[in-house]
C-alpha positions in Angstrom: 8.4 9.8 -10.3 10.8 7.8 -8.2 12.2 4.6 -9.6 12.7 1.4 -7.6 16.5 2.2 -7.4 15.8 5.7 -6.1 13.3 4.5 -3.5 15.8 1.8 -2.3 18.5 4.5 -1.9 16.0 6.5 0.3 15.6 3.6 2.7 12.5 1.8 1.3 12.3 -1.9 0.7 11.5 -2.4 -3.0 10.9 -5.6 -4.9 10.1 -5.4 -8.6 8.2 -8.4 -10.0 7.3 -9.5 -6.4 4.1 -10.9 -8.0 4.5 -12.1 -11.6 2.3 -10.6 -14.3 0.1 -13.7 -14.7 -0.6 -13.8 -11.0 -1.3 -10.0 -11.0 -3.9 -10.7 -13.8 -5.4 -13.6 -11.8 -5.6 -11.5 -8.7 -7.3 -8.7 -10.5 -9.8 -11.1 -12.1 -10.6 -12.5 -8.6 -11.1 -8.9 -7.4 -13.6 -8.3 -10.2 -15.6 -11.3 -9.1 -15.7 -10.4 -5.4 -17.9 -8.2 -3.3 -16.8 -4.6 -2.9 -17.5 -2.2 -0.1 -16.6 1.5 0.4 -13.5 1.8 2.6 -13.7 3.5 6.0 -11.3 5.7 7.9 -10.2 4.9 11.5 -10.6 7.6 14.0 -9.1 8.3 17.4 -12.2 7.1 19.2 -11.5 3.6 17.9 -14.4 3.6 15.4 -14.2 3.4 11.6 -16.4 5.7 9.6 -17.0 6.3 5.9 -15.5 9.7 5.1 -15.0 10.2 1.4 -13.4 13.6 2.0 -10.5 11.7 3.4 -10.5 8.3 1.6 -12.5 7.3 -1.4 -11.6 3.7 -2.4 -13.2 0.2 -2.6 -12.2 -2.7 -0.3 -12.5 -6.0 -2.1 -13.4 -9.2 -0.3 -11.5 -11.7 -2.5 -11.9 -15.5 -2.2 -9.8 -17.3 0.4 -7.3 -19.0 -2.1 -6.4 -15.5 -3.6 -6.1 -14.0 -0.1 -3.9 -16.9 1.2 -1.7 -16.9 -1.9 -0.8 -13.2 -1.4 -0.4 -13.6 2.4 1.9 -16.6 1.9 4.1 -14.4 -0.4 4.2 -11.6 2.2 5.2 -14.0 5.0 7.9 -15.4 2.8 9.5 -12.0 2.2 9.1 -10.9 5.9 12.7 -12.0 6.9 14.1 -9.8 4.2 11.9 -6.9 5.3 13.1 -7.4 8.9 16.7 -7.3 7.8 16.2 -4.2 5.7 14.5 -2.2 8.4 16.6 -3.7 11.2 13.7 -4.8 13.4 11.9 -8.0 14.3 8.4 -8.0 13.0 5.5 -9.9 14.6 2.1 -10.4 12.9 1.0 -9.4 9.5 -2.3 -7.5 9.2 -3.8 -8.1 5.9 -3.6 -8.3 3.0 -6.3 -6.0 2.0 -7.3 -5.6 -1.7 -8.1 -2.1 -2.9 -9.6 -0.6 -6.1 -9.3 3.1 -6.9 -11.6 4.1 -9.7 -11.4 7.5 -11.4 -11.7 10.2 -8.8 -10.6 7.9 -5.9 -7.9 9.0 -3.5 -6.6 8.8 0.1 -5.4 12.0 1.7 -2.0 12.3 3.5 -1.9 10.0 6.5 0.2 7.7 8.7 -0.5 4.0 9.0 0.4 3.9 12.7 -1.7 6.1 14.9 -3.8 5.9 18.0 -5.7 2.8 16.8 -2.8 1.0 15.1 0.1 1.7 17.3 1.9 -1.6 16.7 2.2 -1.1 12.9 5.9 -0.9 12.0 6.1 -1.5 8.3 3.5 -0.8 5.6 3.5 -2.7 2.3 1.9 -1.8 -1.0 1.8 -4.2 -4.0 0.8 -2.8 -7.4 -1.3 -5.2 -9.4 -1.4 -3.0 -12.5 0.1 0.2 -14.0 -2.6 0.9 -16.6 -4.0 4.1 -15.0 -3.2 7.8 -14.8 -2.9 9.6 -11.5 -3.3 7.6 -8.3 0.4 7.9 -7.4 1.5 6.5 -4.0 3.3 9.6 -2.7 5.6 9.5 0.3 6.9 12.5 2.3 9.9 13.0 4.5 12.2 10.6 2.8 15.0 13.1 2.3 16.8 14.3 5.4 16.5 17.9 6.6 13.6 20.2 7.5 13.6 21.7 4.0 12.7 18.3 2.5 10.0 17.4 5.2 7.1 18.1 2.9 8.8 17.2 -0.4 6.6 14.7 -2.2 8.1 11.5 -3.7 5.7 9.8 -6.0 6.3 6.1 -6.8 6.3 4.9 -10.4 3.7 2.1 -10.5 4.7 -1.1 -12.0 2.6 -4.3 -12.1 3.9 -6.7 -9.5 6.0 -4.1 -7.6 6.2 -4.3 -3.8 7.1 -1.2 -1.9 7.5 -1.3 1.9 8.1 1.7 4.2 8.0 2.5 7.9 4.4 2.9 8.9 5.2 6.3 10.5 5.9 7.7 7.0 3.4 10.3 5.8 2.0 9.2 2.5 -1.1 9.5 0.3 -2.7 8.1 -2.8 -3.3 11.0 -5.2 -6.6 11.2 -7.1 -6.9 8.7 -10.0 -7.5 10.5 -13.3 -8.2 7.7 -15.7 -8.3 3.9 -15.5 -8.5 1.6 -12.4 -5.7 1.3 -9.8 -5.6 -2.1 -8.2 -3.3 -2.7 -5.2 -2.8 -4.9 -2.2 -1.8 -3.4 1.2 -0.6 -5.0 4.4 1.1 -4.0 7.6 3.7 -5.8 9.8 3.6 -5.1 13.5 6.6 -4.8 15.7 
């Protein structure tokens, strides 16, 4: 799996310990107390549908203080992300809090498509690393057609933030054991 240093060398914005371990634990505890709903998939017709052949994950509706705390941190790092990717970013969509139980996954997809055309940068924050499987896997990070479909799995680390262009093909592989807790957000251009 790719380390933070390797991902940075491939053009991603990586921030280890973006959220400290006690805050990761508090966020996970808030997620445990909150309401969970099955995540949907956006379609070209501008509707979202439950499709567990494409995406099987829980969306968690955390309390407002938890949501605001993470959003504040995201907005604080936004200028660094802008500099890294060389573009001005407008609004932040999210954060969304996700739980992947054993068997959960999200098939290869792009975060900017017909419904979300303004998404420029996607962000994933790992709240834990005590699970097996569930790798965030990115494609097309190496130049050249021979590398286009080469998978690059990210080593999870509690508190790690990884940001990448929203047009990057990526997936979350099936969780084998444990519970994968993450936060995702998107910056629009």
